[in-house]
C-alpha positions as a Markdown table, in Angstrom:
| # | Residue | x | y | z |
|---|---|---|---|---|
| 1 | Met | -23.5 | 12.1 | 4.4 |
| 2 | Arg | -20.9 | 10.2 | 6.4 |
| 3 | Ser | -21.8 | 6.7 | 7.6 |
| 4 | Lys | -21.9 | 6.2 | 11.4 |
| 5 | Thr | -19.0 | 3.7 | 11.0 |
| 6 | Leu | -16.8 | 6.3 | 9.2 |
| 7 | Thr | -17.7 | 9.0 | 11.6 |
| 8 | Ser | -16.8 | 6.7 | 14.5 |
| 9 | Ile | -13.4 | 5.9 | 12.9 |
| 10 | Leu | -12.6 | 9.5 | 12.3 |
| 11 | Ser | -13.4 | 10.4 | 15.9 |
| 12 | Leu | -11.0 | 7.7 | 17.0 |
| 13 | Leu | -8.3 | 8.8 | 14.7 |
| 14 | Thr | -8.3 | 12.4 | 16.1 |
| 15 | Lys | -8.7 | 11.4 | 19.7 |
| 16 | Pro | -5.9 | 12.7 | 21.9 |
| 17 | Tyr | -3.1 | 10.2 | 22.0 |
| 18 | Asn | -2.3 | 8.7 | 25.4 |
| 19 | Pro | 0.4 | 6.0 | 25.1 |
| 20 | Pro | -0.9 | 2.7 | 26.7 |
| 21 | Thr | 1.2 | 0.3 | 28.7 |
| 22 | Ile | 2.0 | -2.8 | 26.7 |
| 23 | Met | -0.1 | -5.7 | 28.1 |
| 24 | Thr | 0.7 | -9.3 | 27.5 |
| 25 | Ser | -2.2 | -10.8 | 25.6 |
| 26 | Pro | -2.9 | -14.3 | 24.3 |
| 27 | Pro | -2.0 | -15.0 | 20.6 |
| 28 | Leu | -4.8 | -13.9 | 18.3 |
| 29 | Thr | -4.9 | -17.4 | 16.8 |
| 30 | Gln | -6.4 | -18.5 | 20.2 |
| 31 | Thr | -9.0 | -15.8 | 20.3 |
| 32 | Leu | -10.5 | -16.2 | 16.8 |
| 33 | Thr | -11.7 | -19.3 | 15.1 |
| 34 | Leu | -12.2 | -19.9 | 11.4 |
| 35 | Ser | -15.2 | -21.7 | 9.9 |
| 36 | Pro | -15.1 | -22.9 | 6.3 |
| 37 | Ser | -17.4 | -20.2 | 5.1 |
| 38 | Asp | -15.5 | -17.3 | 6.7 |
| 39 | His | -13.1 | -15.1 | 4.9 |
| 40 | Leu | -9.5 | -15.3 | 6.1 |
| 41 | Leu | -8.5 | -12.9 | 8.8 |
| 42 | Pro | -4.8 | -12.4 | 9.6 |
| 43 | Ala | -5.3 | -13.8 | 13.0 |
| 44 | Gln | -6.9 | -17.0 | 11.6 |
| 45 | Leu | -4.1 | -17.8 | 9.2 |
| 46 | Glu | -1.2 | -20.1 | 10.0 |
| 47 | Pro | 2.0 | -18.6 | 8.8 |
| 48 | Asp | 2.9 | -20.3 | 5.5 |
| 49 | Gln | 6.0 | -22.4 | 5.1 |
| 50 | Arg | 7.7 | -19.7 | 3.0 |
| 51 | His | 7.5 | -17.3 | 5.9 |
| 52 | Glu | 8.9 | -19.8 | 8.4 |
| 53 | Asp | 11.8 | -20.6 | 6.0 |
| 54 | Glu | 12.3 | -16.9 | 5.5 |
| 55 | Glu | 12.3 | -16.1 | 9.2 |
| 56 | Glu | 14.8 | -18.8 | 9.8 |
| 57 | Gln | 17.1 | -17.4 | 7.1 |
| 58 | Leu | 16.8 | -13.9 | 8.5 |
| 59 | Gln | 17.6 | -15.0 | 12.0 |
| 60 | Gln | 20.7 | -16.8 | 10.7 |
| 61 | Ser | 21.7 | -13.8 | 8.7 |
| 62 | Tyr | 20.8 | -11.1 | 11.3 |
| 63 | Gly | 21.4 | -13.0 | 14.5 |
| 64 | Ser | 19.5 | -11.9 | 17.6 |
| 65 | Pro | 18.9 | -9.2 | 18.6 |
| 66 | Ile | 19.0 | -7.2 | 15.4 |
| 67 | Arg | 20.3 | -4.1 | 17.1 |
| 68 | Ser | 23.5 | -5.9 | 17.9 |
| 69 | Leu | 24.4 | -6.4 | 14.2 |
| 70 | Ser | 26.9 | -4.3 | 12.4 |
| 71 | Ser | 25.6 | -1.9 | 9.7 |
| 72 | Glu | 27.0 | -4.1 | 7.0 |
| 73 | Ala | 25.2 | -7.2 | 8.3 |
| 74 | Arg | 21.9 | -5.4 | 8.5 |
| 75 | Ile | 22.2 | -4.2 | 4.9 |
| 76 | Glu | 23.2 | -7.6 | 3.8 |
| 77 | Gly | 20.1 | -9.0 | 5.6 |
| 78 | Ala | 17.9 | -6.4 | 4.0 |
| 79 | Trp | 19.0 | -7.4 | 0.5 |
| 80 | Ala | 18.7 | -11.1 | 1.3 |
| 81 | His | 15.1 | -10.6 | 2.3 |
| 82 | Trp | 14.4 | -8.5 | -0.8 |
| 83 | Arg | 15.8 | -11.2 | -3.1 |
| 84 | Lys | 13.9 | -13.9 | -1.2 |
| 85 | Leu | 10.7 | -12.1 | -2.1 |
| 86 | Gly | 11.7 | -12.1 | -5.8 |
| 87 | Arg | 12.6 | -8.4 | -5.9 |
| 88 | Pro | 9.1 | -7.2 | -6.6 |
| 89 | Lys | 9.1 | -4.0 | -8.6 |
| 90 | Leu | 5.4 | -3.4 | -9.4 |
| 91 | Ile | 3.8 | -2.5 | -6.1 |
| 92 | Val | 0.3 | -1.3 | -5.0 |
| 93 | Ala | 0.8 | 1.7 | -2.8 |
| 94 | Pro | -0.9 | 2.1 | 0.6 |
| 95 | Met | -4.2 | 3.9 | 0.3 |
| 96 | Val | -6.6 | 4.6 | 3.1 |
| 97 | Asp | -9.8 | 2.7 | 2.6 |
| 98 | Asn | -8.6 | 1.6 | -0.9 |
| 99 | Ser | -5.8 | -0.9 | -0.8 |
| 100 | Glu | -7.8 | -3.5 | 1.1 |
| 101 | Leu | -7.6 | -7.3 | 0.4 |
| 102 | Pro | -10.0 | -7.7 | -2.6 |
| 103 | Phe | -8.4 | -4.7 | -4.4 |
| 104 | Arg | -4.9 | -6.0 | -3.7 |
| 105 | Leu | -5.9 | -9.4 | -5.1 |
| 106 | Leu | -7.4 | -7.8 | -8.2 |
| 107 | Cys | -4.2 | -5.8 | -8.8 |
| 108 | Arg | -2.1 | -8.9 | -8.2 |
| 109 | Lys | -4.1 | -10.7 | -10.9 |
| 110 | Tyr | -3.1 | -7.9 | -13.3 |
| 111 | Gly | 0.6 | -7.8 | -12.7 |
| 112 | Ala | 1.2 | -6.3 | -9.2 |
| 113 | Asp | 4.2 | -8.1 | -7.6 |
| 114 | Ala | 3.5 | -6.9 | -4.0 |
| 115 | Ala | 1.1 | -4.6 | -2.1 |
| 116 | Tyr | 0.7 | -2.5 | 0.9 |
| 117 | Thr | -2.3 | -2.5 | 3.2 |
| 118 | Pro | -4.2 | 0.7 | 3.9 |
| 119 | Met | -2.6 | 2.7 | 6.7 |
| 120 | Leu | -3.7 | 1.3 | 10.0 |
| 121 | His | -3.8 | 3.4 | 13.2 |
| 122 | Ser | -1.5 | 1.6 | 15.7 |
| 123 | Arg | -3.3 | 2.7 | 18.8 |
| 124 | Ile | -6.8 | 1.8 | 17.6 |
| 125 | Phe | -5.4 | -1.5 | 16.2 |
| 126 | Thr | -4.2 | -2.4 | 19.7 |
| 127 | Glu | -7.3 | -1.3 | 21.5 |
| 128 | Asn | -10.2 | -2.2 | 19.2 |
| 129 | Glu | -10.9 | -5.7 | 18.1 |
| 130 | Lys | -13.6 | -4.7 | 15.7 |
| 131 | Tyr | -11.2 | -2.3 | 14.0 |
| 132 | Arg | -8.6 | -5.0 | 13.6 |
| 133 | Ser | -11.1 | -7.5 | 12.1 |
| 134 | Gln | -12.6 | -5.0 | 9.7 |
| 135 | Glu | -9.7 | -3.0 | 8.6 |
| 136 | Phe | -7.0 | -5.7 | 8.1 |
| 137 | Thr | -7.7 | -9.0 | 6.4 |
| 138 | Thr | -5.4 | -11.1 | 4.3 |
| 139 | Cys | -5.0 | -14.6 | 2.8 |
| 140 | Lys | -2.3 | -16.9 | 1.7 |
| 141 | Glu | -2.3 | -15.5 | -1.9 |
| 142 | Asp | -1.8 | -12.0 | -0.5 |
| 143 | Arg | 2.1 | -12.0 | -0.5 |
| 144 | Pro | 4.5 | -10.3 | -0.5 |
| 145 | Leu | 2.6 | -7.9 | 1.8 |
| 146 | Phe | 3.6 | -4.7 | 3.6 |
| 147 | Val | 1.4 | -3.9 | 6.6 |
| 148 | Gln | 1.5 | -0.2 | 7.2 |
| 149 | Phe | 0.9 | 1.6 | 10.5 |
| 150 | Cys | 0.9 | 5.2 | 11.6 |
| 151 | Ala | 2.1 | 5.9 | 15.1 |
| 152 | Asn | 3.8 | 8.4 | 17.4 |
| 153 | Asp | 4.6 | 6.1 | 20.3 |
| 154 | Pro | 7.2 | 3.3 | 19.9 |
| 155 | Asp | 5.7 | 0.9 | 22.4 |
| 156 | Thr | 2.2 | 1.2 | 20.9 |
| 157 | Leu | 3.6 | 0.7 | 17.5 |
| 158 | Leu | 5.5 | -2.4 | 18.6 |
| 159 | Glu | 2.4 | -3.9 | 20.2 |
| 160 | Ala | 0.4 | -3.4 | 16.9 |
| 161 | Ala | 3.3 | -4.8 | 14.8 |
| 162 | Lys | 3.6 | -7.9 | 16.9 |
| 163 | Arg | 0.0 | -8.8 | 16.0 |
| 164 | Val | 0.7 | -8.8 | 12.3 |
| 165 | Glu | 4.3 | -9.9 | 11.8 |
| 166 | Pro | 3.6 | -13.6 | 11.2 |
| 167 | Tyr | 1.3 | -12.6 | 8.2 |
| 168 | Cys | 3.4 | -10.1 | 6.3 |
| 169 | Asp | 6.8 | -9.5 | 4.8 |
| 170 | Tyr | 7.4 | -6.0 | 6.1 |
| 171 | Val | 6.0 | -3.9 | 8.8 |
| 172 | Asp | 5.9 | -0.4 | 7.3 |
| 173 | Ile | 5.8 | 2.9 | 9.2 |
| 174 | Asn | 3.8 | 5.7 | 7.5 |
| 175 | Leu | 6.0 | 8.8 | 7.6 |
| 176 | Gly | 4.4 | 10.4 | 4.5 |
| 177 | Cys | 0.7 | 11.1 | 5.1 |
| 178 | Pro | 0.3 | 14.9 | 4.5 |
| 179 | Gln | -3.4 | 15.1 | 5.2 |
| 180 | Arg | -5.0 | 17.3 | 7.9 |
| 181 | Ile | -6.1 | 14.3 | 9.9 |
| 182 | Ala | -2.4 | 13.3 | 10.2 |
| 183 | Arg | -1.6 | 16.8 | 11.5 |
| 184 | Arg | -4.3 | 16.5 | 14.1 |
| 185 | Gly | -3.3 | 13.0 | 15.1 |
| 186 | Tyr | 0.5 | 13.8 | 15.0 |
| 187 | Tyr | 1.7 | 11.1 | 12.6 |
| 188 | Gly | 2.7 | 10.6 | 9.0 |
| 189 | Ala | 4.6 | 13.4 | 7.4 |
| 190 | Phe | 4.1 | 15.7 | 10.4 |
| 191 | Leu | 6.7 | 13.6 | 12.3 |
| 192 | Met | 9.3 | 15.1 | 9.9 |
| 193 | Asp | 9.4 | 17.9 | 12.5 |
| 194 | Asn | 10.5 | 15.5 | 15.2 |
| 195 | Leu | 13.3 | 13.3 | 13.8 |
| 196 | Pro | 14.4 | 11.8 | 17.2 |
| 197 | Leu | 10.8 | 10.4 | 17.6 |
| 198 | Val | 11.0 | 9.0 | 14.0 |
| 199 | Lys | 14.3 | 7.3 | 14.8 |
| 200 | Ser | 12.9 | 5.8 | 18.0 |
| 201 | Leu | 10.0 | 4.3 | 16.1 |
| 202 | Val | 12.3 | 2.6 | 13.6 |
| 203 | Glu | 14.7 | 1.4 | 16.3 |
| 204 | Lys | 12.0 | -0.1 | 18.4 |
| 205 | Leu | 10.6 | -2.2 | 15.6 |
| 206 | Ser | 14.0 | -3.2 | 14.1 |
| 207 | Ala | 15.2 | -4.4 | 17.5 |
| 208 | Asn | 12.1 | -6.4 | 18.4 |
| 209 | Leu | 10.5 | -7.9 | 15.2 |
| 210 | Asn | 11.4 | -10.9 | 13.2 |
| 211 | Val | 10.3 | -9.3 | 9.9 |
| 212 | Pro | 12.1 | -6.3 | 8.4 |
| 213 | Val | 10.9 | -2.7 | 9.0 |
| 214 | Ser | 10.2 | -0.5 | 6.0 |
| 215 | Cys | 9.4 | 3.3 | 5.9 |
| 216 | Lys | 7.4 | 5.4 | 3.4 |
| 217 | Ile | 8.5 | 9.0 | 3.4 |
| 218 | Arg | 8.0 | 12.3 | 1.7 |
| 219 | Val | 10.9 | 14.6 | 0.8 |
| 220 | Phe | 12.1 | 17.8 | 2.4 |
| 221 | Pro | 12.3 | 21.0 | 0.4 |
| 222 | Asp | 16.1 | 20.8 | 0.8 |
| 223 | Leu | 17.8 | 17.9 | -0.9 |
| 224 | Gln | 20.5 | 17.5 | 1.8 |
| 225 | Asp | 17.8 | 17.4 | 4.5 |
| 226 | Thr | 16.2 | 14.6 | 2.6 |
| 227 | Leu | 19.4 | 12.6 | 2.2 |
| 228 | Asn | 20.2 | 13.0 | 5.9 |
| 229 | Tyr | 16.7 | 11.8 | 6.7 |
| 230 | Ala | 17.1 | 8.7 | 4.5 |
| 231 | Lys | 20.5 | 7.9 | 6.0 |
| 232 | Met | 19.2 | 8.3 | 9.5 |
| 233 | Leu | 16.3 | 5.8 | 8.8 |
| 234 | Glu | 18.8 | 3.3 | 7.3 |
| 235 | Glu | 21.1 | 3.6 | 10.4 |
| 236 | Ala | 18.1 | 3.2 | 12.7 |
| 237 | Gly | 17.3 | -0.2 | 11.2 |
| 238 | Cys | 15.0 | 0.5 | 8.2 |
| 239 | Ser | 15.4 | -2.3 | 5.6 |
| 240 | Leu | 13.5 | -0.8 | 2.7 |
| 241 | Leu | 12.7 | 2.8 | 1.9 |
| 242 | Ala | 9.8 | 4.0 | -0.3 |
| 243 | Val | 10.2 | 7.6 | -1.3 |
| 244 | His | 7.3 | 9.8 | -2.4 |
| 245 | Gly | 8.9 | 12.5 | -4.5 |
| 246 | Arg | 6.7 | 15.3 | -3.3 |
| 247 | Thr | 7.0 | 17.5 | -0.2 |
| 248 | Arg | 4.5 | 17.5 | 2.6 |
| 249 | Asp | 2.9 | 20.6 | 1.3 |
| 250 | Lys | 2.4 | 19.3 | -2.3 |
| 251 | Lys | -0.6 | 17.0 | -1.7 |
| 252 | Asp | -2.2 | 17.2 | -5.1 |
| 253 | Gly | -0.6 | 14.6 | -7.3 |
| 254 | Lys | -2.3 | 16.0 | -10.5 |
| 255 | Lys | -1.1 | 19.6 | -9.8 |
| 256 | Phe | 2.5 | 18.8 | -8.6 |
| 257 | Arg | 4.8 | 16.4 | -10.3 |
| 258 | Ala | 6.9 | 14.1 | -8.1 |
| 259 | Asn | 10.6 | 14.9 | -8.2 |
| 260 | Trp | 12.4 | 11.8 | -9.6 |
| 261 | Asp | 15.8 | 13.6 | -9.3 |
| 262 | Ile | 15.5 | 13.6 | -5.5 |
| 263 | Ile | 14.5 | 9.9 | -5.5 |
| 264 | Arg | 17.5 | 9.1 | -7.6 |
| 265 | Ala | 19.7 | 11.0 | -5.1 |
| 266 | Val | 18.2 | 9.0 | -2.2 |
| 267 | Lys | 18.9 | 5.8 | -4.1 |
| 268 | Lys | 22.5 | 6.7 | -4.5 |
| 269 | Ala | 22.9 | 7.8 | -0.9 |
| 270 | Val | 21.6 | 4.7 | 0.9 |
| 271 | Lys | 22.5 | 1.0 | 0.6 |
| 272 | Ile | 19.1 | -0.6 | 1.3 |
| 273 | Pro | 16.4 | -1.2 | -1.4 |
| 274 | Val | 14.5 | 1.9 | -2.5 |
| 275 | Leu | 11.1 | 2.2 | -4.1 |
| 276 | Ala | 9.8 | 5.3 | -6.0 |
| 277 | Asn | 6.3 | 6.7 | -5.6 |
| 278 | Gly | 4.8 | 9.4 | -7.8 |
| 279 | Asn | 4.0 | 10.1 | -11.5 |
| 280 | Val | 3.2 | 6.4 | -12.4 |
| 281 | Arg | 0.1 | 6.4 | -14.6 |
| 282 | His | 0.9 | 3.6 | -17.0 |
| 283 | Met | 3.7 | 1.2 | -17.9 |
| 284 | Asp | 5.7 | 3.7 | -19.9 |
| 285 | Asp | 6.0 | 5.7 | -16.6 |
| 286 | Val | 7.1 | 2.6 | -14.8 |
| 287 | Asp | 9.9 | 2.0 | -17.2 |
| 288 | Ser | 10.9 | 5.6 | -17.3 |
| 289 | Cys | 11.0 | 5.8 | -13.5 |
| 290 | Leu | 13.1 | 2.7 | -13.2 |
| 291 | Lys | 15.6 | 4.0 | -15.8 |
| 292 | Glu | 15.8 | 7.6 | -14.5 |
| 293 | Thr | 16.0 | 6.8 | -10.8 |
| 294 | Gly | 17.7 | 3.4 | -10.6 |
| 295 | Val | 15.2 | 2.3 | -7.9 |
| 296 | Asp | 14.4 | -1.2 | -7.1 |
| 297 | Gly | 10.6 | -0.9 | -7.7 |
| 298 | Val | 7.8 | 1.5 | -8.2 |
| 299 | Leu | 4.5 | 2.2 | -6.4 |
| 300 | Ser | 1.3 | 3.4 | -7.9 |
| 301 | Ala | -1.8 | 4.7 | -6.1 |
| 302 | Glu | -4.4 | 6.9 | -7.7 |
| 303 | Ser | -3.9 | 5.5 | -11.2 |
| 304 | Leu | -4.5 | 2.0 | -10.0 |
| 305 | Leu | -7.8 | 3.0 | -8.4 |
| 306 | Glu | -9.1 | 4.0 | -11.9 |
| 307 | Asn | -7.3 | 1.2 | -13.7 |
| 308 | Pro | -6.3 | -1.9 | -11.5 |
| 309 | Ala | -5.0 | -3.5 | -14.7 |
| 310 | Leu | -2.3 | -0.8 | -15.1 |
| 311 | Phe | 0.6 | -3.2 | -14.3 |
| 312 | Ala | -0.6 | -5.6 | -16.9 |
| 313 | Gly | 0.0 | -3.0 | -19.6 |
| 314 | Phe | -3.6 | -1.7 | -19.9 |
| 315 | Arg | -4.2 | 2.1 | -20.0 |
| 316 | Thr | -7.2 | 4.3 | -20.1 |
| 317 | Asp | -8.1 | 6.4 | -23.2 |
| 318 | Glu | -6.7 | 9.5 | -21.4 |
| 319 | Trp | -3.2 | 8.2 | -22.1 |
| 320 | Val | -4.0 | 7.0 | -25.7 |
| 321 | Val | -6.0 | 9.7 | -27.5 |
| 322 | Gly | -3.7 | 12.1 | -29.4 |
| 323 | Asn | -0.6 | 9.9 | -28.7 |
| 324 | Glu | 1.5 | 8.8 | -31.7 |
| 325 | Asp | 2.0 | 5.5 | -29.9 |
| 326 | Ser | -1.8 | 5.1 | -29.4 |
| 327 | Gly | -2.7 | 1.6 | -28.5 |
| 328 | Glu | -5.3 | -0.9 | -29.7 |
| 329 | Glu | -8.3 | -1.9 | -27.7 |
| 330 | Gly | -7.7 | -4.6 | -25.2 |
| 331 | Gln | -10.3 | -7.3 | -24.4 |
| 332 | Leu | -11.0 | -5.6 | -21.1 |
| 333 | Asp | -12.8 | -2.6 | -19.7 |
| 334 | Gln | -13.4 | -1.0 | -16.3 |
| 335 | Ala | -16.8 | -2.6 | -15.9 |
| 336 | Asp | -15.2 | -6.0 | -16.3 |
| 337 | Leu | -12.8 | -5.0 | -13.5 |
| 338 | Val | -15.7 | -3.9 | -11.3 |
| 339 | Val | -17.4 | -7.3 | -11.6 |
| 340 | Glu | -14.2 | -9.1 | -10.8 |
| 341 | Tyr | -13.7 | -6.8 | -7.8 |
| 342 | Leu | -17.2 | -7.4 | -6.5 |
| 343 | Lys | -16.7 | -11.2 | -6.8 |
| 344 | Leu | -13.5 | -10.9 | -4.7 |
| 345 | Cys | -15.5 | -8.9 | -2.1 |
| 346 | Glu | -18.1 | -11.6 | -1.9 |
| 347 | Glu | -15.3 | -14.0 | -1.1 |
| 348 | His | -13.3 | -11.7 | 1.2 |
| 349 | Pro | -15.8 | -9.3 | 2.8 |
| 350 | Val | -14.8 | -5.7 | 3.5 |
| 351 | Pro | -16.7 | -2.6 | 4.7 |
| 352 | Trp | -19.2 | -1.3 | 2.2 |
| 353 | Arg | -17.6 | 2.2 | 2.2 |
| 354 | Met | -14.5 | 0.7 | 0.6 |
| 355 | Ile | -16.6 | -1.1 | -2.1 |
| 356 | Arg | -18.6 | 2.1 | -2.9 |
| 357 | Ser | -15.4 | 4.1 | -3.2 |
| 358 | His | -13.9 | 1.6 | -5.7 |
| 359 | Val | -17.1 | 1.5 | -7.9 |
| 360 | His | -17.0 | 5.3 | -8.1 |
| 361 | Lys | -13.3 | 5.3 | -9.0 |
| 362 | Met | -13.4 | 2.6 | -11.6 |
| 363 | Leu | -16.6 | 3.7 | -13.3 |
| 364 | Gly | -16.0 | 7.4 | -13.0 |
| 365 | Glu | -15.7 | 8.0 | -16.7 |
| 366 | Trp | -18.8 | 5.9 | -17.3 |
| 367 | Phe | -20.8 | 7.9 | -14.8 |
| 368 | Arg | -19.8 | 11.1 | -16.7 |
| 369 | Val | -21.7 | 9.8 | -19.7 |
| 370 | His | -24.7 | 8.8 | -17.6 |
| 371 | Pro | -24.7 | 10.8 | -14.4 |
| 372 | Glu | -28.2 | 9.6 | -13.6 |
| 373 | Val | -26.7 | 6.1 | -12.9 |
| 374 | Arg | -24.2 | 7.6 | -10.5 |
| 375 | Glu | -27.0 | 9.4 | -8.7 |
| 376 | Glu | -28.8 | 6.1 | -8.3 |
| 377 | Leu | -25.6 | 4.8 | -6.6 |
| 378 | Asn | -25.4 | 7.9 | -4.4 |
| 379 | Lys | -29.0 | 7.5 | -3.2 |
| 380 | Gln | -28.4 | 3.9 | -2.0 |
| 381 | Ser | -27.6 | 4.2 | 1.8 |
| 382 | Ile | -27.4 | 0.4 | 2.0 |
| 383 | Leu | -25.6 | -1.4 | -0.8 |
| 384 | Thr | -26.0 | -5.0 | -2.0 |
| 385 | Phe | -24.1 | -7.0 | -4.5 |
| 386 | Glu | -27.3 | -7.5 | -6.5 |
| 387 | Phe | -27.7 | -3.7 | -6.8 |
| 388 | Leu | -24.1 | -3.2 | -7.9 |
| 389 | Tyr | -24.1 | -6.0 | -10.5 |
| 390 | Gly | -27.4 | -4.5 | -11.8 |
| 391 | Leu | -25.8 | -1.1 | -12.0 |
| 392 | Val | -23.0 | -2.4 | -14.2 |
| 393 | Ser | -25.6 | -4.2 | -16.4 |
| 394 | Arg | -27.6 | -1.0 | -16.8 |
| 395 | Leu | -24.5 | 0.9 | -17.9 |
| 396 | Arg | -23.9 | -1.7 | -20.6 |
| 397 | Glu | -27.6 | -1.7 | -21.7 |
| 398 | Leu | -27.3 | 2.1 | -22.1 |
| 399 | Gly | -24.5 | 1.5 | -24.6 |
| 400 | Val | -21.6 | 2.8 | -22.5 |
| 401 | Arg | -18.2 | 1.2 | -23.1 |
| 402 | Lys | -14.9 | 2.7 | -22.4 |
| 403 | Pro | -12.3 | 0.0 | -23.3 |
| 404 | Leu | -8.8 | -0.2 | -21.8 |
| 405 | Tyr | -6.0 | -0.1 | -24.3 |
| 406 | Val | -2.7 | -1.8 | -24.8 |
| 407 | Lys | 0.2 | -0.4 | -26.8 |
| 408 | Asp | 0.6 | -1.5 | -30.4 |
| 409 | Ala | 4.3 | -2.4 | -29.8 |
| 410 | Pro | 5.7 | -4.1 | -26.7 |
| 411 | Val | 7.2 | -1.8 | -24.1 |
| 412 | Glu | 10.8 | -2.4 | -23.4 |
| 413 | Arg | 10.9 | -3.5 | -19.8 |
| 414 | Val | 13.6 | -2.8 | -17.2 |
| 415 | Ser | 14.5 | -5.6 | -14.9 |
| 416 | Ala | 15.2 | -4.5 | -11.3 |
| 417 | Asp | 17.5 | -7.5 | -11.1 |
| 418 | Ala | 19.7 | -5.9 | -13.8 |
| 419 | Met | 20.2 | -2.8 | -11.8 |
| 420 | Gly | 22.2 | -4.4 | -9.0 |
| 421 | Ala | 22.1 | -3.9 | -5.3 |
């Protein structure tokens, strides 16, 4: 059964969209206070010195306003920002209810260079304080960070973006969500049918924010349409483009392979940094993608949910058994990762629905061995950390162990820096 909280959020997401008038509101740092025991909310953080230095550099490079810059100056500024961040190439993709702060921090510990927040609904973000405080948290260690919004109204998107720009490195526009809820709400990949609106969203942010704008897209069935789309986004002010190599209709990542050839063509067609999304299940895929597409970084989503240590070179037995390059057992398994994740959740509280989802994903193979333990989890309408730690202990007592593996030989790594701008 759906929780009341999730049902409430779903009803808000599908509520008819009536663009609000932008209201001047006091800075969030004045409306929220931080006690020593509280987890860090974005509105309670002081922008770190790196962001202040970065903002000053961008202003010097871009000038003000950004829309007055030449195309060459904007592209130069996009690359200056990317280099300032260290050119991250291993990136946690945006995942609804799954790329929240504790999970981002866990992935960062195991090799992720940067991460996206879950998709945030721009209208609800501007209207609902509870939604803001529950759905978006961050901390000083959570950088570089992309904050992603879905939207179909430029003014509303800008109002939402203004609230987070001091605490992130990019404000990202979700132009790739293919789910039915995006169709009903008229956002994500369904804006591909209204390119003038898409252009206006990018232009509004690029002309009014002090942080760069990024976009995450899906591809059109026709290659030239995709290339024209990417060039339009670049011209509108997009400073970084993440390309999911599947069309809007191909939602099942296990059934449909992402098309890296299209991603390579996009990389060649635009001058801004490009990231690839799709078909990244372990580090061999990372290296292959970088080589075959020439992109500046890769995103992983579903595979990280099962194995948050993917970017550190660990892989599940699914990608080891029957492989000539089979690996040796690493000193790590998914139960270890669950315990680490729960400890991070105690430090940085998030809604329990997110925690439940991650436990199911990380221990999925373990539950297949002992489905009765999974049923115990499903029966718990109210979760506690004590129960979840006990659940992990019970699986171990039952003798379940599914180790993560590392390759026998080091994988040849490709440096994004070596690929040039």
